[in-house]
mmCIF file of the N, C-alpha and C atoms, coordinates in Angstrom:
data_MODEL
# 
_entry.id   MODEL 
# 
loop_
_atom_site.group_PDB 
_atom_site.id 
_atom_site.type_symbol 
_atom_site.label_atom_id 
_atom_site.label_alt_id 
_atom_site.label_comp_id 
_atom_site.label_asym_id 
_atom_site.label_entity_id 
_atom_site.label_seq_id 
_atom_site.pdbx_PDB_ins_code 
_atom_site.Cartn_x 
_atom_site.Cartn_y 
_atom_site.Cartn_z 
_atom_site.occupancy 
_atom_site.B_iso_or_equiv 
_atom_site.pdbx_formal_charge 
_atom_site.auth_seq_id 
_atom_site.auth_comp_id 
_atom_site.auth_asym_id 
_atom_site.auth_atom_id 
_atom_site.pdbx_PDB_model_num 
ATOM 1   N N  . MET A 1 1  ? 23.067  14.107 35.749  1.00 0.00 ? 1  MET A N  1 
ATOM 2   C CA . MET A 1 1  ? 22.044  14.316 34.708  1.00 0.00 ? 1  MET A CA 1 
ATOM 3   C C  . MET A 1 1  ? 22.730  14.408 33.344  1.00 0.00 ? 1  MET A C  1 
ATOM 4   N N  . SER A 1 2  ? 22.250  13.617 32.409  1.00 0.00 ? 2  SER A N  1 
ATOM 5   C CA . SER A 1 2  ? 22.884  13.631 31.089  1.00 0.00 ? 2  SER A CA 1 
ATOM 6   C C  . SER A 1 2  ? 22.255  14.723 30.221  1.00 0.00 ? 2  SER A C  1 
ATOM 7   N N  . HIS A 1 3  ? 23.035  15.203 29.290  1.00 0.00 ? 3  HIS A N  1 
ATOM 8   C CA . HIS A 1 3  ? 22.541  16.249 28.406  1.00 0.00 ? 3  HIS A CA 1 
ATOM 9   C C  . HIS A 1 3  ? 21.754  15.685 27.238  1.00 0.00 ? 3  HIS A C  1 
ATOM 10  N N  . ARG A 1 4  ? 21.878  14.367 27.030  1.00 0.00 ? 4  ARG A N  1 
ATOM 11  C CA . ARG A 1 4  ? 21.182  13.754 25.908  1.00 0.00 ? 4  ARG A CA 1 
ATOM 12  C C  . ARG A 1 4  ? 19.716  13.524 26.265  1.00 0.00 ? 4  ARG A C  1 
ATOM 13  N N  . THR A 1 5  ? 18.798  14.092 25.498  1.00 0.00 ? 5  THR A N  1 
ATOM 14  C CA . THR A 1 5  ? 17.371  13.936 25.791  1.00 0.00 ? 5  THR A CA 1 
ATOM 15  C C  . THR A 1 5  ? 16.799  12.712 25.077  1.00 0.00 ? 5  THR A C  1 
ATOM 16  N N  . HIS A 1 6  ? 17.316  12.383 23.912  1.00 0.00 ? 6  HIS A N  1 
ATOM 17  C CA . HIS A 1 6  ? 16.798  11.244 23.156  1.00 0.00 ? 6  HIS A CA 1 
ATOM 18  C C  . HIS A 1 6  ? 17.546  9.963  23.513  1.00 0.00 ? 6  HIS A C  1 
ATOM 19  N N  . ARG A 1 7  ? 16.835  9.021  24.071  1.00 0.00 ? 7  ARG A N  1 
ATOM 20  C CA . ARG A 1 7  ? 17.439  7.715  24.324  1.00 0.00 ? 7  ARG A CA 1 
ATOM 21  C C  . ARG A 1 7  ? 17.235  6.843  23.103  1.00 0.00 ? 7  ARG A C  1 
ATOM 22  N N  . PRO A 1 8  ? 18.227  6.057  22.670  1.00 0.00 ? 8  PRO A N  1 
ATOM 23  C CA . PRO A 1 8  ? 18.040  5.175  21.520  1.00 0.00 ? 8  PRO A CA 1 
ATOM 24  C C  . PRO A 1 8  ? 16.985  4.113  21.835  1.00 0.00 ? 8  PRO A C  1 
ATOM 25  N N  . ALA A 1 9  ? 16.075  3.904  20.900  1.00 0.00 ? 9  ALA A N  1 
ATOM 26  C CA . ALA A 1 9  ? 14.997  2.945  21.104  1.00 0.00 ? 9  ALA A CA 1 
ATOM 27  C C  . ALA A 1 9  ? 15.545  1.526  21.091  1.00 0.00 ? 9  ALA A C  1 
ATOM 28  N N  . PRO A 1 10 ? 14.924  0.631  21.836  1.00 0.00 ? 10 PRO A N  1 
ATOM 29  C CA . PRO A 1 10 ? 15.359  -0.779 21.794  1.00 0.00 ? 10 PRO A CA 1 
ATOM 30  C C  . PRO A 1 10 ? 15.225  -1.359 20.396  1.00 0.00 ? 10 PRO A C  1 
ATOM 31  N N  . LYS A 1 11 ? 16.104  -2.295 20.068  1.00 0.00 ? 11 LYS A N  1 
ATOM 32  C CA . LYS A 1 11 ? 16.124  -2.854 18.718  1.00 0.00 ? 11 LYS A CA 1 
ATOM 33  C C  . LYS A 1 11 ? 14.845  -3.619 18.388  1.00 0.00 ? 11 LYS A C  1 
ATOM 34  N N  . ARG A 1 12 ? 14.284  -4.264 19.414  1.00 0.00 ? 12 ARG A N  1 
ATOM 35  C CA . ARG A 1 12 ? 13.069  -5.039 19.188  1.00 0.00 ? 12 ARG A CA 1 
ATOM 36  C C  . ARG A 1 12 ? 11.917  -4.139 18.737  1.00 0.00 ? 12 ARG A C  1 
ATOM 37  N N  . ARG A 1 13 ? 11.814  -2.975 19.382  1.00 0.00 ? 13 ARG A N  1 
ATOM 38  C CA . ARG A 1 13 ? 10.744  -2.043 19.041  1.00 0.00 ? 13 ARG A CA 1 
ATOM 39  C C  . ARG A 1 13 ? 10.934  -1.506 17.622  1.00 0.00 ? 13 ARG A C  1 
ATOM 40  N N  . ARG A 1 14 ? 12.188  -1.220 17.274  1.00 0.00 ? 14 ARG A N  1 
ATOM 41  C CA . ARG A 1 14 ? 12.496  -0.690 15.954  1.00 0.00 ? 14 ARG A CA 1 
ATOM 42  C C  . ARG A 1 14 ? 12.150  -1.721 14.867  1.00 0.00 ? 14 ARG A C  1 
ATOM 43  N N  . ALA A 1 15 ? 12.454  -2.993 15.161  1.00 0.00 ? 15 ALA A N  1 
ATOM 44  C CA . ALA A 1 15 ? 12.159  -4.066 14.199  1.00 0.00 ? 15 ALA A CA 1 
ATOM 45  C C  . ALA A 1 15 ? 10.644  -4.195 14.013  1.00 0.00 ? 15 ALA A C  1 
ATOM 46  N N  . ARG A 1 16 ? 9.908   -4.086 15.117  1.00 0.00 ? 16 ARG A N  1 
ATOM 47  C CA . ARG A 1 16 ? 8.457   -4.175 15.035  1.00 0.00 ? 16 ARG A CA 1 
ATOM 48  C C  . ARG A 1 16 ? 7.893   -3.022 14.210  1.00 0.00 ? 16 ARG A C  1 
ATOM 49  N N  . HIS A 1 17 ? 8.472   -1.839 14.410  1.00 0.00 ? 17 HIS A N  1 
ATOM 50  C CA . HIS A 1 17 ? 8.039   -0.674 13.638  1.00 0.00 ? 17 HIS A CA 1 
ATOM 51  C C  . HIS A 1 17 ? 8.301   -0.892 12.153  1.00 0.00 ? 17 HIS A C  1 
ATOM 52  N N  . ARG A 1 18 ? 9.467   -1.467 11.842  1.00 0.00 ? 18 ARG A N  1 
ATOM 53  C CA . ARG A 1 18 ? 9.815   -1.728 10.445  1.00 0.00 ? 18 ARG A CA 1 
ATOM 54  C C  . ARG A 1 18 ? 8.858   -2.761 9.845   1.00 0.00 ? 18 ARG A C  1 
ATOM 55  N N  . LEU A 1 19 ? 8.482   -3.760 10.656  1.00 0.00 ? 19 LEU A N  1 
ATOM 56  C CA . LEU A 1 19 ? 7.545   -4.788 10.214  1.00 0.00 ? 19 LEU A CA 1 
ATOM 57  C C  . LEU A 1 19 ? 6.177   -4.168 9.956   1.00 0.00 ? 19 LEU A C  1 
ATOM 58  N N  . ALA A 1 20 ? 5.741   -3.298 10.864  1.00 0.00 ? 20 ALA A N  1 
ATOM 59  C CA . ALA A 1 20 ? 4.454   -2.626 10.699  1.00 0.00 ? 20 ALA A CA 1 
ATOM 60  C C  . ALA A 1 20 ? 4.474   -1.748 9.453   1.00 0.00 ? 20 ALA A C  1 
ATOM 61  N N  . GLN A 1 21 ? 5.579   -1.069 9.231   1.00 0.00 ? 21 GLN A N  1 
ATOM 62  C CA . GLN A 1 21 ? 5.730   -0.216 8.051   1.00 0.00 ? 21 GLN A CA 1 
ATOM 63  C C  . GLN A 1 21 ? 5.671   -1.058 6.782   1.00 0.00 ? 21 GLN A C  1 
ATOM 64  N N  . GLY A 1 22 ? 6.335   -2.204 6.794   1.00 0.00 ? 22 GLY A N  1 
ATOM 65  C CA . GLY A 1 22 ? 6.329   -3.107 5.646   1.00 0.00 ? 22 GLY A CA 1 
ATOM 66  C C  . GLY A 1 22 ? 4.941   -3.651 5.371   1.00 0.00 ? 22 GLY A C  1 
ATOM 67  N N  . LEU A 1 23 ? 4.229   -4.005 6.434   1.00 0.00 ? 23 LEU A N  1 
ATOM 68  C CA . LEU A 1 23 ? 2.862   -4.515 6.278   1.00 0.00 ? 23 LEU A CA 1 
ATOM 69  C C  . LEU A 1 23 ? 1.944   -3.436 5.728   1.00 0.00 ? 23 LEU A C  1 
ATOM 70  N N  . GLY A 1 24 ? 2.115   -2.218 6.205   1.00 0.00 ? 24 GLY A N  1 
ATOM 71  C CA . GLY A 1 24 ? 1.310   -1.104 5.704   1.00 0.00 ? 24 GLY A CA 1 
ATOM 72  C C  . GLY A 1 24 ? 1.576   -0.849 4.233   1.00 0.00 ? 24 GLY A C  1 
ATOM 73  N N  . GLN A 1 25 ? 2.850   -0.934 3.856   1.00 0.00 ? 25 GLN A N  1 
ATOM 74  C CA . GLN A 1 25 ? 3.227   -0.737 2.459   1.00 0.00 ? 25 GLN A CA 1 
ATOM 75  C C  . GLN A 1 25 ? 2.645   -1.847 1.590   1.00 0.00 ? 25 GLN A C  1 
ATOM 76  N N  . ALA A 1 26 ? 2.701   -3.090 2.084   1.00 0.00 ? 26 ALA A N  1 
ATOM 77  C CA . ALA A 1 26 ? 2.147   -4.230 1.344   1.00 0.00 ? 26 ALA A CA 1 
ATOM 78  C C  . ALA A 1 26 ? 0.640   -4.077 1.178   1.00 0.00 ? 26 ALA A C  1 
ATOM 79  N N  . ALA A 1 27 ? -0.026  -3.626 2.236   1.00 0.00 ? 27 ALA A N  1 
ATOM 80  C CA . ALA A 1 27 ? -1.476  -3.418 2.177   1.00 0.00 ? 27 ALA A CA 1 
ATOM 81  C C  . ALA A 1 27 ? -1.822  -2.311 1.178   1.00 0.00 ? 27 ALA A C  1 
ATOM 82  N N  . PHE A 1 28 ? -1.004  -1.251 1.174   1.00 0.00 ? 28 PHE A N  1 
ATOM 83  C CA . PHE A 1 28 ? -1.217  -0.148 0.239   1.00 0.00 ? 28 PHE A CA 1 
ATOM 84  C C  . PHE A 1 28 ? -1.049  -0.615 -1.206  1.00 0.00 ? 28 PHE A C  1 
ATOM 85  N N  . TYR A 1 29 ? 0.007   -1.403 -1.447  1.00 0.00 ? 29 TYR A N  1 
ATOM 86  C CA . TYR A 1 29 ? 0.232   -1.923 -2.798  1.00 0.00 ? 29 TYR A CA 1 
ATOM 87  C C  . TYR A 1 29 ? -0.886  -2.863 -3.229  1.00 0.00 ? 29 TYR A C  1 
ATOM 88  N N  . ALA A 1 30 ? -1.359  -3.706 -2.319  1.00 0.00 ? 30 ALA A N  1 
ATOM 89  C CA . ALA A 1 30 ? -2.449  -4.634 -2.626  1.00 0.00 ? 30 ALA A CA 1 
ATOM 90  C C  . ALA A 1 30 ? -3.730  -3.859 -2.954  1.00 0.00 ? 30 ALA A C  1 
ATOM 91  N N  . ALA A 1 31 ? -4.008  -2.822 -2.174  1.00 0.00 ? 31 ALA A N  1 
ATOM 92  C CA . ALA A 1 31 ? -5.201  -2.008 -2.407  1.00 0.00 ? 31 ALA A CA 1 
ATOM 93  C C  . ALA A 1 31 ? -5.117  -1.277 -3.743  1.00 0.00 ? 31 ALA A C  1 
ATOM 94  N N  . SER A 1 32 ? -3.957  -0.713 -4.045  1.00 0.00 ? 32 SER A N  1 
ATOM 95  C CA . SER A 1 32 ? -3.798  0.014  -5.309  1.00 0.00 ? 32 SER A CA 1 
ATOM 96  C C  . SER A 1 32 ? -3.866  -0.939 -6.501  1.00 0.00 ? 32 SER A C  1 
ATOM 97  N N  . ALA A 1 33 ? -3.324  -2.155 -6.335  1.00 0.00 ? 33 ALA A N  1 
ATOM 98  C CA . ALA A 1 33 ? -3.380  -3.148 -7.407  1.00 0.00 ? 33 ALA A CA 1 
ATOM 99  C C  . ALA A 1 33 ? -4.822  -3.584 -7.651  1.00 0.00 ? 33 ALA A C  1 
ATOM 100 N N  . THR A 1 34 ? -5.578  -3.780 -6.572  1.00 0.00 ? 34 THR A N  1 
ATOM 101 C CA . THR A 1 34 ? -6.992  -4.166 -6.687  1.00 0.00 ? 34 THR A CA 1 
ATOM 102 C C  . THR A 1 34 ? -7.775  -3.057 -7.373  1.00 0.00 ? 34 THR A C  1 
ATOM 103 N N  . LEU A 1 35 ? -7.509  -1.822 -6.968  1.00 0.00 ? 35 LEU A N  1 
ATOM 104 C CA . LEU A 1 35 ? -8.190  -0.674 -7.565  1.00 0.00 ? 35 LEU A CA 1 
ATOM 105 C C  . LEU A 1 35 ? -7.850  -0.560 -9.046  1.00 0.00 ? 35 LEU A C  1 
ATOM 106 N N  . ALA A 1 36 ? -6.573  -0.719 -9.375  1.00 0.00 ? 36 ALA A N  1 
ATOM 107 C CA . ALA A 1 36 ? -6.128  -0.625 -10.772 1.00 0.00 ? 36 ALA A CA 1 
ATOM 108 C C  . ALA A 1 36 ? -6.759  -1.724 -11.614 1.00 0.00 ? 36 ALA A C  1 
ATOM 109 N N  . SER A 1 37 ? -6.810  -2.952 -11.100 1.00 0.00 ? 37 SER A N  1 
ATOM 110 C CA . SER A 1 37 ? -7.415  -4.048 -11.859 1.00 0.00 ? 37 SER A CA 1 
ATOM 111 C C  . SER A 1 37 ? -8.907  -3.812 -12.044 1.00 0.00 ? 37 SER A C  1 
ATOM 112 N N  . GLY A 1 38 ? -9.558  -3.245 -11.036 1.00 0.00 ? 38 GLY A N  1 
ATOM 113 C CA . GLY A 1 38 ? -10.981 -2.908 -11.150 1.00 0.00 ? 38 GLY A CA 1 
ATOM 114 C C  . GLY A 1 38 ? -11.217 -1.855 -12.213 1.00 0.00 ? 38 GLY A C  1 
ATOM 115 N N  . LEU A 1 39 ? -10.353 -0.839 -12.250 1.00 0.00 ? 39 LEU A N  1 
ATOM 116 C CA . LEU A 1 39 ? -10.480 0.218  -13.256 1.00 0.00 ? 39 LEU A CA 1 
ATOM 117 C C  . LEU A 1 39 ? -10.236 -0.327 -14.658 1.00 0.00 ? 39 LEU A C  1 
ATOM 118 N N  . VAL A 1 40 ? -9.240  -1.196 -14.796 1.00 0.00 ? 40 VAL A N  1 
ATOM 119 C CA . VAL A 1 40 ? -8.927  -1.797 -16.098 1.00 0.00 ? 40 VAL A CA 1 
ATOM 120 C C  . VAL A 1 40 ? -10.094 -2.655 -16.565 1.00 0.00 ? 40 VAL A C  1 
ATOM 121 N N  . ARG A 1 41 ? -10.680 -3.436 -15.653 1.00 0.00 ? 41 ARG A N  1 
ATOM 122 C CA . ARG A 1 41 ? -11.818 -4.278 -15.988 1.00 0.00 ? 41 ARG A CA 1 
ATOM 123 C C  . ARG A 1 41 ? -13.003 -3.424 -16.450 1.00 0.00 ? 41 ARG A C  1 
ATOM 124 N N  . GLU A 1 42 ? -13.227 -2.330 -15.733 1.00 0.00 ? 42 GLU A N  1 
ATOM 125 C CA . GLU A 1 42 ? -14.317 -1.404 -16.087 1.00 0.00 ? 42 GLU A CA 1 
ATOM 126 C C  . GLU A 1 42 ? -14.069 -0.788 -17.462 1.00 0.00 ? 42 GLU A C  1 
ATOM 127 N N  . LEU A 1 43 ? -12.831 -0.394 -17.709 1.00 0.00 ? 43 LEU A N  1 
ATOM 128 C CA . LEU A 1 43 ? -12.458 0.208  -18.988 1.00 0.00 ? 43 LEU A CA 1 
ATOM 129 C C  . LEU A 1 43 ? -12.642 -0.790 -20.130 1.00 0.00 ? 43 LEU A C  1 
ATOM 130 N N  . LEU A 1 44 ? -12.196 -2.023 -19.911 1.00 0.00 ? 44 LEU A N  1 
ATOM 131 C CA . LEU A 1 44 ? -12.363 -3.065 -20.935 1.00 0.00 ? 44 LEU A CA 1 
ATOM 132 C C  . LEU A 1 44 ? -13.845 -3.342 -21.189 1.00 0.00 ? 44 LEU A C  1 
ATOM 133 N N  . TYR A 1 45 ? -14.639 -3.345 -20.141 1.00 0.00 ? 45 TYR A N  1 
ATOM 134 C CA . TYR A 1 45 ? -16.085 -3.559 -20.284 1.00 0.00 ? 45 TYR A CA 1 
ATOM 135 C C  . TYR A 1 45 ? -16.710 -2.445 -21.112 1.00 0.00 ? 45 TYR A C  1 
ATOM 136 N N  . LEU A 1 46 ? -16.321 -1.192 -20.829 1.00 0.00 ? 46 LEU A N  1 
ATOM 137 C CA . LEU A 1 46 ? -16.846 -0.060 -21.591 1.00 0.00 ? 46 LEU A CA 1 
ATOM 138 C C  . LEU A 1 46 ? -16.441 -0.128 -23.051 1.00 0.00 ? 46 LEU A C  1 
ATOM 139 N N  . VAL A 1 47 ? -15.199 -0.484 -23.318 1.00 0.00 ? 47 VAL A N  1 
ATOM 140 C CA . VAL A 1 47 ? -14.709 -0.621 -24.689 1.00 0.00 ? 47 VAL A CA 1 
ATOM 141 C C  . VAL A 1 47 ? -15.474 -1.739 -25.396 1.00 0.00 ? 47 VAL A C  1 
ATOM 142 N N  . HIS A 1 48 ? -15.650 -2.850 -24.719 1.00 0.00 ? 48 HIS A N  1 
ATOM 143 C CA . HIS A 1 48 ? -16.380 -3.991 -25.267 1.00 0.00 ? 48 HIS A CA 1 
ATOM 144 C C  . HIS A 1 48 ? -17.805 -3.595 -25.647 1.00 0.00 ? 48 HIS A C  1 
ATOM 145 N N  . MET A 1 49 ? -18.492 -2.879 -24.734 1.00 0.00 ? 49 MET A N  1 
ATOM 146 C CA . MET A 1 49 ? -19.869 -2.444 -24.987 1.00 0.00 ? 49 MET A CA 1 
ATOM 147 C C  . MET A 1 49 ? -19.939 -1.450 -26.130 1.00 0.00 ? 49 MET A C  1 
ATOM 148 N N  . SER A 1 50 ? -18.977 -0.534 -26.178 1.00 0.00 ? 50 SER A N  1 
ATOM 149 C CA . SER A 1 50 ? -18.995 0.481  -27.241 1.00 0.00 ? 50 SER A CA 1 
ATOM 150 C C  . SER A 1 50 ? -18.686 -0.149 -28.594 1.00 0.00 ? 50 SER A C  1 
ATOM 151 N N  . VAL A 1 51 ? -17.834 -1.152 -28.630 1.00 0.00 ? 51 VAL A N  1 
ATOM 152 C CA . VAL A 1 51 ? -17.482 -1.824 -29.907 1.00 0.00 ? 51 VAL A CA 1 
ATOM 153 C C  . VAL A 1 51 ? -18.681 -2.635 -30.401 1.00 0.00 ? 51 VAL A C  1 
ATOM 154 N N  . PHE A 1 52 ? -19.337 -3.357 -29.494 1.00 0.00 ? 52 PHE A N  1 
ATOM 155 C CA . PHE A 1 52 ? -20.435 -4.230 -29.920 1.00 0.00 ? 52 PHE A CA 1 
ATOM 156 C C  . PHE A 1 52 ? -21.760 -3.484 -30.096 1.00 0.00 ? 52 PHE A C  1 
ATOM 157 N N  . SER A 1 53 ? -21.838 -2.245 -29.657 1.00 0.00 ? 53 SER A N  1 
ATOM 158 C CA . SER A 1 53 ? -23.087 -1.494 -29.839 1.00 0.00 ? 53 SER A CA 1 
ATOM 159 C C  . SER A 1 53 ? -23.124 -0.828 -31.215 1.00 0.00 ? 53 SER A C  1 
ATOM 160 N N  . CYS A 1 54 ? -21.978 -0.685 -31.861 1.00 0.00 ? 54 CYS A N  1 
ATOM 161 C CA . CYS A 1 54 ? -21.918 -0.044 -33.175 1.00 0.00 ? 54 CYS A CA 1 
ATOM 162 C C  . CYS A 1 54 ? -22.504 -0.962 -34.249 1.00 0.00 ? 54 CYS A C  1 
# 
């Protein structure tokens, strides 16, 4: 019986985990970029309306 409880994970599984992590990060960045562009568009629209209403 070995004293080591943690067996090293196979490399293939680790690579898949890294790929999943990368995809999640890419999705997060895409979502935040979409949200930021939406907020900027809304802000520009509000500025445009406030300038032309004066």
